[in-house]
C-alpha positions in Angstrom: 0.0 0.0 0.0 2.8 2.3 0.8 4.4 1.6 -2.5 1.3 2.6 -4.5 0.9 5.8 -2.5 4.5 6.6 -3.5 3.7 5.8 -7.1 0.5 7.9 -6.9 2.5 10.8 -5.4 5.1 10.5 -8.0 2.5 10.7 -10.8 0.9 13.8 -9.1 4.3 15.5 -8.8 5.0 14.7 -12.5 1.6 16.0 -13.6 2.1 19.1 -11.4 5.6 19.6 -12.9 4.2 19.3 -16.4 1.4 21.7 -15.6 3.9 24.2 -14.2 6.1 23.8 -17.2 3.1 24.5 -19.5 2.1 27.6 -17.4 5.6 29.0 -17.5 5.9 28.3 -21.3 2.5 30.0 -21.9 3.6 32.9 -19.7 6.8 33.3 -21.7 5.0 33.0 -25.0 2.5 35.7 -24.0 5.2 38.0 -22.8 7.0 37.6 -26.1 3.8 38.0 -28.1 2.8 41.2 -26.2 6.2 42.7 -26.5 6.2 42.0 -30.3 2.6 43.4 -30.6 3.7 46.5 -28.7 6.6 47.0 -31.1 4.3 46.5 -34.1 1.8 49.1 -32.8 4.4 51.9 -32.5 4.1 54.4 -35.3 7.0 54.2 -37.7 7.8 56.5 -40.6 9.7 54.5 -43.2 10.2 56.9 -46.0 9.4 60.4 -47.3 10.0 61.2 -50.9 8.7 63.4 -53.8 7.2 62.4 -57.2 6.1 64.2 -60.3 2.6 64.0 -61.5 3.3 60.8 -63.4 4.5 59.1 -60.1 8.2 59.1 -61.0 10.5 59.8 -58.0 12.2 63.2 -58.1 15.9 62.8 -57.3 17.1 66.3 -58.3 15.5 69.7 -58.7 12.4 70.2 -60.8 12.1 72.4 -63.9 10.7 75.9 -63.6 7.5 75.0 -65.6 6.5 72.3 -63.0 3.3 73.4 -61.3 3.2 70.8 -58.5 4.8 67.7 -57.0 3.6 65.1 -54.7 5.2 64.4 -51.3 4.6 60.8 -50.2 5.0 59.6 -46.6 5.3 55.8 -46.2 4.5 54.7 -42.7 3.4 51.8 -40.5 0.9 52.0 -37.6 0.7 55.8 -38.0 -2.9 56.2 -39.2 -4.4 59.0 -37.1 -1.0 60.5 -36.2 0.5 63.7 -37.6 3.8 63.9 -39.2 5.7 67.1 -38.5 8.0 68.0 -41.3 10.4 70.9 -41.6 11.0 72.3 -45.0 14.5 72.9 -46.4 15.6 76.5 -46.3 15.6 76.9 -50.1 12.1 75.3 -50.7 8.9 77.2 -50.9 5.6 75.4 -51.6 1.9 75.9 -51.2 -0.2 73.3 -49.5 -4.0 73.7 -49.2 -3.8 77.5 -49.7 -1.1 77.8 -47.1 2.4 79.1 -48.0 5.2 76.9 -46.7 8.2 79.0 -46.0 11.6 77.4 -46.3 12.7 76.3 -42.8 9.1 76.3 -41.5 7.4 73.2 -40.0 3.9 71.9 -40.8 1.9 69.0 -39.5 0.6 66.5 -42.1 -2.3 64.2 -41.0 -1.7 60.5 -41.7 -4.8 58.7 -43.0 -3.1 55.8 -44.9 0.1 53.8 -44.8 1.1 55.6 -48.0 -0.1 59.1 -47.7 0.2 61.5 -50.7 0.2 65.3 -50.4 0.0 67.7 -53.4 2.5 70.6 -53.0 2.3 73.5 -55.5 5.7 75.0 -56.3 5.8 78.7 -55.4 5.8 81.0 -58.4 6.7 84.7 -57.8 4.9 85.7 -61.0 1.5 84.4 -59.7 -0.5 87.0 -57.7 -2.2 84.3 -55.7 1.1 82.7 -54.7 2.6 86.2 -53.8 -0.5 87.0 -51.7 -0.3 83.8 -49.7 3.4 84.3 -49.2 2.9 87.8 -48.0 0.2 86.7 -45.6 2.4 84.0 -44.2 5.3 86.4 -43.7 3.0 89.1 -42.3 3.9 91.6 -45.0 0.4 92.3 -46.0 -0.6 93.2 -42.4 2.2 95.7 -42.2 1.2 97.4 -45.5 -2.4 97.6 -44.4 -1.3 99.3 -41.1 0.6 102.0 -43.1 -2.4 102.9 -45.2 
């Protein structure tokens, strides 16, 4: 009788050890999975580049007769976020009737993993462009105050 009790205890201990091993393995798996899921949920901006109206990447400067270009932001898990971009000092664009002065920053809303924004190239010979530039620089407000 003593022997069978010992065998029974041994079986219980073995089952308990296997159960504990399973619980520990499950815990480690969940920790790894949750850690990976957290990394995957972090917003990540992969690439920002410019294309012409045909969709060809722009590697150098554009010609003077180009009216607009597209800025594309390729991201992961960034939908609903805003990308803050600072323009180069020598770049002047218009975006949604807003003048983007070289060196200024603007927030672009991210609605897709590959977001496309149309940027009009500033033309000093266009009155509308000049007016938006003056408004952004505060020049028009100064001229109105003098009159």
